[in-house]
C-alpha positions as CSV (number, residue, x, y, z in Angstrom):
1,M,56.4,194.2,52.3
2,L,58.0,197.6,52.0
3,S,57.0,199.9,49.2
4,R,59.3,199.8,46.2
5,N,59.0,203.6,46.0
6,L,61.0,204.1,49.2
7,G,64.7,204.8,48.9
8,W,67.2,202.4,50.5
9,Q,67.7,204.5,53.7
10,E,64.0,204.8,54.2
11,K,63.5,201.1,53.7
12,F,66.3,200.4,56.1
13,G,64.8,202.9,58.6
14,V,61.4,201.1,58.5
15,C,63.1,197.7,59.0
16,L,65.3,198.9,61.9
17,L,62.3,200.5,63.7
18,E,60.4,197.2,63.4
19,I,63.4,195.3,64.9
20,V,63.8,197.9,67.7
21,D,60.1,197.7,68.5
22,E,60.3,193.9,68.6
23,A,63.4,193.9,70.8
24,L,62.1,196.4,73.3
25,T,58.7,194.7,73.5
26,N,60.2,191.2,73.8
27,F,62.6,192.2,76.5
28,F,60.5,194.6,78.5
29,G,56.8,194.4,77.5
30,K,54.8,196.9,75.6
31,N,54.3,199.4,78.5
32,S,58.0,199.4,79.4
33,A,59.0,199.8,75.8
34,E,56.8,202.9,75.6
35,L,58.5,204.3,78.7
36,I,61.8,203.7,77.1
37,Y,60.7,205.7,74.0
38,I,59.3,208.5,76.2
39,Y,62.7,208.7,78.0
40,L,64.6,208.8,74.8
41,E,62.3,211.5,73.4
42,E,62.6,213.6,76.6
43,N,66.4,213.4,76.0
44,G,66.2,214.5,72.4
45,L,65.7,211.3,70.4
46,K,62.3,210.7,68.8
47,R,61.5,207.1,67.8
48,E,61.3,208.0,64.1
49,D,64.8,209.5,64.3
50,I,66.5,206.3,65.6
51,P,67.6,205.1,62.1
52,S,69.4,208.4,61.4
53,K,70.8,208.6,65.0
54,I,71.9,205.0,65.7
55,K,74.8,206.0,68.0
56,A,72.5,208.3,70.0
57,F,70.0,205.4,70.3
58,S,72.7,203.1,71.6
59,K,73.9,205.7,74.1
60,G,70.3,206.3,75.3
61,L,69.8,202.6,75.8
62,T,73.0,202.4,77.8
63,D,71.9,205.4,79.9
64,I,68.6,203.6,80.7
65,L,69.7,200.0,80.9
66,G,73.4,200.1,81.8
67,K,75.2,196.9,80.8
68,E,71.9,195.2,79.9
69,A,71.7,197.4,76.8
70,T,74.3,195.0,75.3
71,L,71.6,192.3,75.4
72,V,69.2,194.4,73.5
73,G,71.9,195.5,71.1
74,N,72.9,191.9,70.4
75,Y,69.3,191.0,69.8
76,I,69.0,193.8,67.3
77,K,72.2,192.7,65.6
78,K,71.1,189.1,65.3
79,K,67.8,190.3,63.7
80,L,69.7,192.5,61.3
81,Y,71.9,189.5,60.4
82,S,68.8,187.5,59.8
83,K,66.9,190.1,57.9
84,F,69.8,190.9,55.6
85,N,71.1,187.4,55.4
86,I,74.6,188.1,56.6
87,E,76.9,186.3,59.0
88,P,80.1,187.6,60.7
89,K,83.3,186.2,59.3
90,K,85.5,187.5,62.1
91,G,85.2,189.5,65.3
92,S,82.0,190.7,66.8
93,P,81.0,194.2,65.5
94,S,78.5,196.1,67.6
95,F,74.9,196.5,66.5
96,V,75.7,200.1,65.8
97,E,78.5,199.1,63.4
98,V,76.3,196.6,61.7
99,A,73.3,198.9,61.4
100,I,75.4,201.9,60.1
101,A,77.1,199.6,57.5
102,I,73.9,198.3,56.2
103,K,72.2,201.7,56.2
104,S,75.0,203.3,54.3
105,L,75.4,200.3,52.0
106,D,79.0,200.1,53.0
107,T,79.6,196.9,51.1
108,G,83.3,197.1,51.6
109,F,82.8,196.8,55.4
110,L,80.1,194.2,54.9
111,R,82.2,192.0,52.6
112,S,85.3,192.3,54.8
113,T,83.4,191.5,58.0
114,Y,80.8,189.0,56.6
115,S,80.9,186.1,54.2
116,A,80.7,187.7,50.8
117,S,78.4,185.0,49.5
118,T,75.9,185.8,52.2
119,V,75.5,189.5,51.7
120,K,72.1,190.0,50.2
121,F,69.8,193.0,50.5
122,G,66.3,191.6,50.3
123,I,64.1,194.2,51.9
C-alpha cells in the first residue's frame, strides 16, 4: 500500500514504475529488463524519471524494440486500466495518453474516453 503522505503524482509515479518493471520483466526477463533500463539511462532517461517523462520512455522503448514496443505499451495500458478501474468507451488511446491523463488527473479526458462510472482513483 502506498503511503498516504505522498502526493498524487508521486503515488502515480510509484504505481507506474511498478507496472513498467512488471511489464519489462514479464516480456524479457529480469536481466534483459535491466539492460533496457541501462540503455535508457545511457540515452538520458533514468528509471526514476519515467513517470515525469512518459513520452521519452515510449520513444526509448520504440528505439530499442521497434514495433514490439507496442506490445509492452499495450500491457502497461491494460495494467493502468485495471489499477485505476477504468475502461475505454471509444477508440484506443495509447499508453502514453492514458498514463498522462491519469497522472495529471485529467478527469475531463478520462470521463470522455472512459465510462464515467468506472473512473475511480484507488491507489
